N, CA, C and O atoms as a GROMACS GRO file, in nm:
protein
  440
    1MET      N    1  -0.038   5.042  -0.640
    1MET     CA    2   0.108   4.980  -0.688
    1MET      C    3   0.217   4.935  -0.580
    1MET      O    4   0.314   4.861  -0.590
    2LYS      N    5   0.165   5.005  -0.478
    2LYS     CA    6   0.244   4.992  -0.307
    2LYS      C    7   0.201   4.875  -0.259
    2LYS      O    8   0.276   4.805  -0.191
    3ARG      N    9   0.064   4.838  -0.291
    3ARG     CA   10  -0.016   4.732  -0.232
    3ARG      C   11   0.043   4.588  -0.299
    3ARG      O   12   0.077   4.502  -0.218
    4LEU      N   13   0.054   4.561  -0.436
    4LEU     CA   14   0.058   4.515  -0.531
    4LEU      C   15   0.237   4.486  -0.428
    4LEU      O   16   0.245   4.383  -0.361
    5LEU      N   17   0.325   4.556  -0.431
    5LEU     CA   18   0.450   4.563  -0.390
    5LEU      C   19   0.500   4.512  -0.280
    5LEU      O   20   0.602   4.446  -0.265
    6ILE      N   21   0.383   4.562  -0.168
    6ILE     CA   22   0.398   4.490  -0.030
    6ILE      C   23   0.352   4.369   0.003
    6ILE      O   24   0.406   4.285   0.075
    7ALA      N   25   0.240   4.364  -0.061
    7ALA     CA   26   0.216   4.201  -0.074
    7ALA      C   27   0.246   4.074  -0.134
    7ALA      O   28   0.198   3.966  -0.102
    8THR      N   29   0.374   4.109  -0.274
    8THR     CA   30   0.483   4.017  -0.334
    8THR      C   31   0.553   4.012  -0.203
    8THR      O   32   0.543   3.901  -0.149
    9ALA      N   33   0.646   4.130  -0.114
    9ALA     CA   34   0.735   4.131  -0.055
    9ALA      C   35   0.711   4.018   0.043
    9ALA      O   36   0.792   3.930   0.072
   10GLY      N   37   0.537   4.040   0.111
   10GLY     CA   38   0.552   3.961   0.250
   10GLY      C   39   0.539   3.793   0.177
   10GLY      O   40   0.598   3.693   0.217
   11LEU      N   41   0.475   3.799   0.099
   11LEU     CA   42   0.442   3.642   0.087
   11LEU      C   43   0.583   3.591   0.020
   11LEU      O   44   0.589   3.470   0.004
   12LEU      N   45   0.705   3.673  -0.023
   12LEU     CA   46   0.871   3.631  -0.056
   12LEU      C   47   0.936   3.620   0.088
   12LEU      O   48   1.026   3.540   0.117
   13VAL      N   49   0.883   3.705   0.166
   13VAL     CA   50   0.957   3.681   0.303
   13VAL      C   51   0.900   3.558   0.385
   13VAL      O   52   0.962   3.464   0.434
   14ILE      N   53   0.745   3.587   0.386
   14ILE     CA   54   0.704   3.356   0.412
   14ILE      C   55   0.788   3.269   0.350
   14ILE      O   56   0.867   3.196   0.408
   15GLY      N   57   0.766   3.279   0.182
   15GLY     CA   58   0.796   3.149   0.106
   15GLY      C   59   0.951   3.127   0.174
   15GLY      O   60   0.983   3.022   0.229
   16VAL      N   61   1.038   3.239   0.161
   16VAL     CA   62   1.188   3.203   0.212
   16VAL      C   63   1.170   3.167   0.381
   16VAL      O   64   1.262   3.109   0.438
   17SER      N   65   1.102   3.188   0.422
   17SER     CA   66   1.098   3.180   0.592
   17SER      C   67   1.075   2.997   0.609
   17SER      O   68   1.112   2.924   0.701
   18GLY      N   69   1.011   2.966   0.499
   18GLY     CA   70   0.957   2.835   0.512
   18GLY      C   71   1.108   2.768   0.462
   18GLY      O   72   1.189   2.750   0.553
   19LEU      N   73   1.132   2.748   0.385
   19LEU     CA   74   1.252   2.687   0.334
   19LEU      C   75   1.336   2.589   0.408
   19LEU      O   76   1.379   2.475   0.386
   20PRO      N   77   1.342   2.676   0.503
   20PRO     CA   78   1.464   2.541   0.604
   20PRO      C   79   1.389   2.472   0.655
   20PRO      O   80   1.448   2.370   0.692
   21LEU      N   81   1.283   2.469   0.680
   21LEU     CA   82   1.166   2.379   0.780
   21LEU      C   83   1.135   2.284   0.641
   21LEU      O   84   1.090   2.178   0.684
   22ILE      N   85   1.140   2.281   0.534
   22ILE     CA   86   1.104   2.189   0.391
   22ILE      C   87   1.225   2.095   0.395
   22ILE      O   88   1.214   1.974   0.372
   23GLY      N   89   1.359   2.165   0.430
   23GLY     CA   90   1.460   2.091   0.397
   23GLY      C   91   1.479   1.972   0.493
   23GLY      O   92   1.533   1.866   0.465
   24LEU      N   93   1.410   2.020   0.651
   24LEU     CA   94   1.416   1.925   0.779
   24LEU      C   95   1.309   1.875   0.743
   24LEU      O   96   1.274   1.817   0.846
   25VAL      N   97   1.225   1.856   0.662
   25VAL     CA   98   1.099   1.813   0.679
   25VAL      C   99   1.132   1.658   0.580
   25VAL      O  100   1.119   1.543   0.621
   26SER      N  101   1.162   1.689   0.483
   26SER     CA  102   1.134   1.628   0.373
   26SER      C  103   1.279   1.501   0.407
   26SER      O  104   1.227   1.390   0.398
   27SER      N  105   1.408   1.486   0.435
   27SER     CA  106   1.472   1.414   0.499
   27SER      C  107   1.391   1.259   0.561
   27SER      O  108   1.379   1.143   0.522
   28PRO      N  109   1.350   1.337   0.670
   28PRO     CA  110   1.299   1.224   0.740
   28PRO      C  111   1.176   1.138   0.678
   28PRO      O  112   1.153   1.025   0.722
   29VAL      N  113   1.097   1.197   0.575
   29VAL     CA  114   1.021   1.137   0.515
   29VAL      C  115   1.073   1.051   0.439
   29VAL      O  116   1.025   0.939   0.459
   30LEU      N  117   1.198   1.059   0.312
   30LEU     CA  118   1.250   1.029   0.242
   30LEU      C  119   1.311   0.897   0.334
   30LEU      O  120   1.294   0.786   0.283
   31VAL      N  121   1.375   0.901   0.454
   31VAL     CA  122   1.412   0.745   0.490
   31VAL      C  123   1.294   0.674   0.531
   31VAL      O  124   1.316   0.555   0.504
   32SER      N  125   1.188   0.686   0.579
   32SER     CA  126   1.073   0.625   0.599
   32SER      C  127   1.010   0.568   0.512
   32SER      O  128   0.938   0.469   0.524
   33VAL      N  129   1.046   0.661   0.370
   33VAL     CA  130   1.014   0.586   0.239
   33VAL      C  131   1.042   0.456   0.223
   33VAL      O  132   0.976   0.352   0.214
   34ALA      N  133   1.196   0.500   0.221
   34ALA     CA  134   1.330   0.369   0.198
   34ALA      C  135   1.317   0.263   0.291
   34ALA      O  136   1.332   0.150   0.245
   35GLN      N  137   1.291   0.275   0.420
   35GLN     CA  138   1.247   0.162   0.493
   35GLN      C  139   1.121   0.080   0.462
   35GLN      O  140   1.104  -0.041   0.451
   36ALA      N  141   1.022   0.207   0.449
   36ALA     CA  142   0.888   0.117   0.430
   36ALA      C  143   0.926   0.008   0.319
   36ALA      O  144   0.915  -0.104   0.368
   37ALA      N  145   0.971   0.006   0.177
   37ALA     CA  146   0.981  -0.052   0.091
   37ALA      C  147   1.091  -0.156   0.119
   37ALA      O  148   1.085  -0.249   0.039
   38ASN      N  149   1.183  -0.168   0.203
   38ASN     CA  150   1.261  -0.286   0.257
   38ASN      C  151   1.182  -0.374   0.311
   38ASN      O  152   1.201  -0.494   0.293
   39VAL      N  153   1.051  -0.315   0.409
   39VAL     CA  154   0.995  -0.406   0.492
   39VAL      C  155   0.882  -0.507   0.396
   39VAL      O  156   0.854  -0.624   0.425
   40GLU      N  157   0.808  -0.402   0.236
   40GLU     CA  158   0.727  -0.485   0.180
   40GLU      C  159   0.807  -0.612   0.114
   40GLU      O  160   0.916  -0.630   0.061
   41GLN      N  161   0.680  -0.695   0.150
   41GLN     CA  162   0.700  -0.857   0.027
   41GLN      C  163   0.567  -0.837  -0.057
   41GLN      O  164   0.460  -0.784  -0.029
   42THR      N  165   0.631  -0.923  -0.210
   42THR     CA  166   0.523  -0.949  -0.266
   42THR      C  167   0.503  -1.078  -0.288
   42THR      O  168   0.603  -1.141  -0.322
   43ALA      N  169   0.363  -1.159  -0.275
   43ALA     CA  170   0.351  -1.324  -0.286
   43ALA      C  171   0.219  -1.315  -0.338
   43ALA      O  172   0.126  -1.252  -0.288
   44THR      N  173   0.221  -1.409  -0.482
   44THR     CA  174   0.131  -1.442  -0.574
   44THR      C  175   0.069  -1.578  -0.516
   44THR      O  176   0.139  -1.669  -0.472
   45PHE      N  177  -0.047  -1.580  -0.521
   45PHE     CA  178  -0.113  -1.708  -0.488
   45PHE      C  179  -0.239  -1.733  -0.575
   45PHE      O  180  -0.327  -1.651  -0.602
   46ASP      N  181  -0.225  -1.909  -0.625
   46ASP     CA  182  -0.307  -1.968  -0.664
   46ASP      C  183  -0.422  -1.976  -0.601
   46ASP      O  184  -0.411  -2.002  -0.481
   47VAL      N  185  -0.572  -1.956  -0.659
   47VAL     CA  186  -0.690  -1.919  -0.578
   47VAL      C  187  -0.786  -1.994  -0.661
   47VAL      O  188  -0.883  -1.921  -0.682
   48PRO      N  189  -0.803  -2.126  -0.725
   48PRO     CA  190  -0.864  -2.196  -0.833
   48PRO      C  191  -1.010  -2.189  -0.794
   48PRO      O  192  -1.090  -2.206  -0.886
   49GLY      N  193  -1.040  -2.176  -0.720
   49GLY     CA  194  -1.198  -2.164  -0.686
   49GLY      C  195  -1.277  -2.068  -0.705
   49GLY      O  196  -1.399  -2.071  -0.690
   50MET      N  197  -1.179  -1.937  -0.757
   50MET     CA  198  -1.317  -1.835  -0.814
   50MET      C  199  -1.353  -1.886  -0.936
   50MET      O  200  -1.268  -1.896  -1.024
   51THR      N  201  -1.498  -1.929  -0.962
   51THR     CA  202  -1.578  -1.926  -1.028
   51THR      C  203  -1.654  -1.855  -1.126
   51THR      O  204  -1.671  -1.875  -1.246
   52CYS      N  205  -1.720  -1.712  -0.996
   52CYS     CA  206  -1.791  -1.595  -1.084
   52CYS      C  207  -1.724  -1.454  -1.067
   52CYS      O  208  -1.622  -1.435  -1.001
   53ALA      N  209  -1.792  -1.362  -1.132
   53ALA     CA  210  -1.773  -1.223  -1.103
   53ALA      C  211  -1.726  -1.162  -0.948
   53ALA      O  212  -1.647  -1.068  -0.938
   54LEU      N  213  -1.803  -1.247  -0.804
   54LEU     CA  214  -1.797  -1.230  -0.729
   54LEU      C  215  -1.682  -1.265  -0.633
   54LEU      O  216  -1.671  -1.208  -0.524
   55CYS      N  217  -1.619  -1.334  -0.663
   55CYS     CA  218  -1.541  -1.441  -0.626
   55CYS      C  219  -1.426  -1.316  -0.558
   55CYS      O  220  -1.414  -1.275  -0.442
   56PRO      N  221  -1.348  -1.278  -0.696
   56PRO     CA  222  -1.221  -1.194  -0.684
   56PRO      C  223  -1.237  -1.096  -0.558
   56PRO      O  224  -1.143  -1.072  -0.482
   57VAL      N  225  -1.380  -1.035  -0.541
   57VAL     CA  226  -1.389  -0.944  -0.449
   57VAL      C  227  -1.432  -0.989  -0.319
   57VAL      O  228  -1.418  -0.908  -0.227
   58THR      N  229  -1.469  -1.073  -0.298
   58THR     CA  230  -1.468  -1.157  -0.162
   58THR      C  231  -1.276  -1.186  -0.158
   58THR      O  232  -1.210  -1.105  -0.093
   59VAL      N  233  -1.231  -1.255  -0.202
   59VAL     CA  234  -1.058  -1.298  -0.187
   59VAL      C  235  -1.030  -1.185  -0.165
   59VAL      O  236  -1.034  -1.170  -0.043
   60ARG      N  237  -0.994  -1.063  -0.232
   60ARG     CA  238  -0.967  -0.968  -0.182
   60ARG      C  239  -0.987  -0.874  -0.053
   60ARG      O  240  -0.902  -0.829   0.025
   61LYS      N  241  -1.138  -0.856  -0.054
   61LYS     CA  242  -1.183  -0.831   0.106
   61LYS      C  243  -1.138  -0.941   0.178
   61LYS      O  244  -1.083  -0.886   0.274
   62ALA      N  245  -1.125  -1.059   0.194
   62ALA     CA  246  -1.044  -1.103   0.297
   62ALA      C  247  -0.920  -1.102   0.291
   62ALA      O  248  -0.878  -1.052   0.396
   63MET      N  249  -0.834  -1.131   0.222
   63MET     CA  250  -0.704  -1.112   0.225
   63MET      C  251  -0.644  -0.936   0.269
   63MET      O  252  -0.534  -0.901   0.312
   64GLU      N  253  -0.757  -0.860   0.238
   64GLU     CA  254  -0.703  -0.715   0.295
   64GLU      C  255  -0.776  -0.713   0.409
   64GLU      O  256  -0.806  -0.595   0.425
   65GLY      N  257  -0.830  -0.791   0.514
   65GLY     CA  258  -0.840  -0.791   0.592
   65GLY      C  259  -0.737  -0.811   0.730
   65GLY      O  260  -0.729  -0.755   0.839
   66VAL      N  261  -0.663  -0.923   0.662
   66VAL     CA  262  -0.528  -0.943   0.732
   66VAL      C  263  -0.419  -0.822   0.744
   66VAL      O  264  -0.378  -0.752   0.652
   67GLU      N  265  -0.374  -0.813   0.916
   67GLU     CA  266  -0.318  -0.684   0.933
   67GLU      C  267  -0.208  -0.745   0.860
   67GLU      O  268  -0.191  -0.860   0.817
   68GLY      N  269  -0.111  -0.601   0.854
   68GLY     CA  270  -0.021  -0.564   0.775
   68GLY      C  271  -0.016  -0.605   0.607
   68GLY      O  272   0.081  -0.575   0.538
   69VAL      N  273  -0.149  -0.688   0.549
   69VAL     CA  274  -0.150  -0.639   0.427
   69VAL      C  275  -0.158  -0.469   0.356
   69VAL      O  276  -0.250  -0.393   0.389
   70ARG      N  277  -0.050  -0.429   0.259
   70ARG     CA  278  -0.069  -0.310   0.191
   70ARG      C  279  -0.215  -0.289   0.108
   70ARG      O  280  -0.307  -0.209   0.126
   71SER      N  281  -0.194  -0.413  -0.008
   71SER     CA  282  -0.276  -0.407  -0.100
   71SER      C  283  -0.300  -0.597  -0.190
   71SER      O  284  -0.234  -0.699  -0.168
   72VAL      N  285  -0.396  -0.579  -0.270
   72VAL     CA  286  -0.409  -0.699  -0.316
   72VAL      C  287  -0.487  -0.694  -0.436
   72VAL      O  288  -0.600  -0.644  -0.433
   73VAL      N  289  -0.422  -0.756  -0.577
   73VAL     CA  290  -0.473  -0.734  -0.664
   73VAL      C  291  -0.515  -0.867  -0.732
   73VAL      O  292  -0.428  -0.948  -0.764
   74VAL      N  293  -0.641  -0.891  -0.754
   74VAL     CA  294  -0.701  -1.044  -0.778
   74VAL      C  295  -0.708  -1.021  -0.889
   74VAL      O  296  -0.756  -0.912  -0.920
   75ASP      N  297  -0.660  -1.118  -1.000
   75ASP     CA  298  -0.635  -1.155  -1.116
   75ASP      C  299  -0.782  -1.289  -1.144
   75ASP      O  300  -0.771  -1.404  -1.102
   76PHE      N  301  -0.885  -1.248  -1.207
   76PHE     CA  302  -1.010  -1.354  -1.236
   76PHE      C  303  -0.932  -1.453  -1.322
   76PHE      O  304  -0.911  -1.571  -1.296
   77ASP      N  305  -0.888  -1.379  -1.441
   77ASP     CA  306  -0.832  -1.466  -1.574
   77ASP      C  307  -0.770  -1.565  -1.497
   77ASP      O  308  -0.826  -1.674  -1.480
   78SER      N  309  -0.688  -1.547  -1.461
   78SER     CA  310  -0.553  -1.659  -1.447
   78SER      C  311  -0.586  -1.689  -1.299
   78SER      O  312  -0.487  -1.753  -1.266
   79ARG      N  313  -0.663  -1.682  -1.196
   79ARG     CA  314  -0.704  -1.729  -1.075
   79ARG      C  315  -0.569  -1.684  -0.976
   79ARG      O  316  -0.496  -1.766  -0.920
   80THR      N  317  -0.560  -1.586  -0.972
   80THR     CA  318  -0.464  -1.540  -0.896
   80THR      C  319  -0.465  -1.396  -0.815
   80THR      O  320  -0.494  -1.289  -0.868
   81ALA      N  321  -0.432  -1.414  -0.688
   81ALA     CA  322  -0.401  -1.313  -0.598
   81ALA      C  323  -0.269  -1.235  -0.552
   81ALA      O  324  -0.202  -1.279  -0.458
   82THR      N  325  -0.239  -1.138  -0.610
   82THR     CA  326  -0.102  -1.064  -0.580
   82THR      C  327  -0.097  -0.960  -0.459
   82THR      O  328  -0.149  -0.848  -0.465
   83VAL      N  329  -0.031  -1.008  -0.351
   83VAL     CA  330  -0.032  -0.937  -0.208
   83VAL      C  331   0.070  -0.868  -0.215
   83VAL      O  332   0.163  -0.907  -0.286
   84THR      N  333   0.079  -0.738  -0.138
   84THR     CA  334   0.187  -0.664  -0.091
   84THR      C  335   0.166  -0.666   0.071
   84THR      O  336   0.072  -0.604   0.119
   85PHE      N  337   0.264  -0.746   0.160
   85PHE     CA  338   0.248  -0.702   0.291
   85PHE      C  339   0.370  -0.688   0.368
   85PHE      O  340   0.480  -0.692   0.313
   86ASP      N  341   0.353  -0.668   0.509
   86ASP     CA  342   0.455  -0.663   0.563
   86ASP      C  343   0.462  -0.784   0.676
   86ASP      O  344   0.388  -0.816   0.768
   87PRO      N  345   0.571  -0.828   0.630
   87PRO     CA  346   0.612  -0.972   0.686
   87PRO      C  347   0.695  -0.943   0.817
   87PRO      O  348   0.780  -1.027   0.848
   88SER      N  349   0.682  -0.851   0.883
   88SER     CA  350   0.687  -0.854   1.045
   88SER      C  351   0.600  -0.819   1.064
   88SER      O  352   0.630  -0.749   1.161
   89VAL      N  353   0.434  -0.796   1.042
   89VAL     CA  354   0.260  -0.793   1.075
   89VAL      C  355   0.283  -0.934   1.039
   89VAL      O  356   0.361  -1.008   1.100
   90THR      N  357   0.196  -0.976   0.915
   90THR     CA  358   0.174  -1.087   0.859
   90THR      C  359   0.252  -1.202   0.812
   90THR      O  360   0.375  -1.192   0.813
   91THR      N  361   0.191  -1.321   0.767
   91THR     CA  362   0.294  -1.405   0.680
   91THR      C  363   0.206  -1.433   0.591
   91THR      O  364   0.092  -1.390   0.607
   92VAL      N  365   0.247  -1.531   0.450
   92VAL     CA  366   0.193  -1.592   0.391
   92VAL      C  367   0.111  -1.683   0.424
   92VAL      O  368   0.005  -1.694   0.363
   93VAL      N  369   0.136  -1.750   0.506
   93VAL     CA  370  -0.034  -1.891   0.534
   93VAL      C  371  -0.099  -1.816   0.605
   93VAL      O  372  -0.211  -1.866   0.612
   94ALA      N  373  -0.093  -1.683   0.686
   94ALA     CA  374  -0.207  -1.610   0.772
   94ALA      C  375  -0.341  -1.527   0.660
   94ALA      O  376  -0.463  -1.515   0.670
   95ILE      N  377  -0.230  -1.482   0.553
   95ILE     CA  378  -0.338  -1.450   0.420
   95ILE      C  379  -0.384  -1.593   0.312
   95ILE      O  380  -0.465  -1.577   0.220
   96ALA      N  381  -0.342  -1.680   0.331
   96ALA     CA  382  -0.381  -1.778   0.241
   96ALA      C  383  -0.462  -1.826   0.368
   96ALA      O  384  -0.573  -1.855   0.322
   97ALA      N  385  -0.465  -1.852   0.515
   97ALA     CA  386  -0.588  -1.877   0.603
   97ALA      C  387  -0.674  -1.793   0.610
   97ALA      O  388  -0.776  -1.836   0.664
   98ALA      N  389  -0.681  -1.654   0.567
   98ALA     CA  390  -0.816  -1.580   0.529
   98ALA      C  391  -0.849  -1.616   0.406
   98ALA      O  392  -0.967  -1.650   0.406
   99SER      N  393  -0.794  -1.625   0.288
   99SER     CA  394  -0.866  -1.648   0.169
   99SER      C  395  -0.948  -1.759   0.223
   99SER      O  396  -1.066  -1.728   0.239
  100ALA      N  397  -0.908  -1.906   0.264
  100ALA     CA  398  -0.924  -1.990   0.294
  100ALA      C  399  -1.086  -1.991   0.378
  100ALA      O  400  -1.189  -2.044   0.335
  101ASN      N  401  -1.076  -1.941   0.463
  101ASN     CA  402  -1.202  -1.918   0.577
  101ASN      C  403  -1.345  -1.810   0.539
  101ASN      O  404  -1.445  -1.784   0.606
  102ALA      N  405  -1.288  -1.753   0.364
  102ALA     CA  406  -1.352  -1.698   0.293
  102ALA      C  407  -1.485  -1.782   0.200
  102ALA      O  408  -1.598  -1.754   0.162
  103GLY      N  409  -1.400  -1.891   0.192
  103GLY     CA  410  -1.416  -2.013   0.125
  103GLY      C  411  -1.390  -2.044  -0.007
  103GLY      O  412  -1.452  -2.115  -0.086
  104TYR      N  413  -1.234  -1.944  -0.022
  104TYR     CA  414  -1.173  -1.987  -0.139
  104TYR      C  415  -0.984  -2.049  -0.093
  104TYR      O  416  -0.907  -1.955  -0.071
  105PRO      N  417  -0.948  -2.133  -0.086
  105PRO     CA  418  -0.862  -2.202  -0.062
  105PRO      C  419  -0.723  -2.151  -0.177
  105PRO      O  420  -0.711  -2.191  -0.293
  106ALA      N  421  -0.654  -2.079  -0.122
  106ALA     CA  422  -0.550  -2.019  -0.174
  106ALA      C  423  -0.367  -2.090  -0.126
  106ALA      O  424  -0.323  -2.110  -0.013
  107LYS      N  425  -0.318  -2.104  -0.220
  107LYS     CA  426  -0.166  -2.172  -0.225
  107LYS      C  427  -0.070  -2.063  -0.277
  107LYS      O  428  -0.113  -1.996  -0.371
  108ARG      N  429   0.047  -2.036  -0.235
  108ARG     CA  430   0.126  -1.957  -0.280
  108ARG      C  431   0.200  -2.032  -0.385
  108ARG      O  432   0.254  -2.142  -0.389
  109ALA      N  433   0.179  -1.904  -0.494
  109ALA     CA  434   0.223  -1.994  -0.624
  109ALA      C  435   0.406  -1.945  -0.666
  109ALA      O  436   0.472  -1.842  -0.653
  110LEU      N  437   0.429  -2.078  -0.718
  110LEU     CA  438   0.630  -2.044  -0.724
  110LEU      C  439   0.638  -2.039  -0.847
  110LEU      O  440   0.746  -2.019  -0.902
   0.00000   0.00000   0.00000
C-alpha cells in the first residue's frame, strides 16, 4: 500500500511540474498553425489529357514534386487536380508546368 501511495505521489509531482511547460509550448504551436493556414492557397486545375487509371498517379506525383506543394488530390472522373500550396514558395504556373512536363498539360480551372 505504501509503494502505491509513493508511486502515485511521484507521478502527481511529475505531472504537476510539467504543466507550466505545456502552457509555454502550446502557445507558439497555435500561432504557427494559424500562420501556416494564412499562407496556404488552393487551386484547381483542369487536366483533360488523363485517359487511364495511371494518369492521375503521374499527375499527382509531378505536382507533388514542386517545392511548396502541400497536397494534391486528383479526380479522374472530373479530370481535375486540386492542389494546396504555399504561394511564397511556388506559383500556379510552376505547378501547371510540372504537370505539362510529365505529359499532362494542366490549366487552372475557373
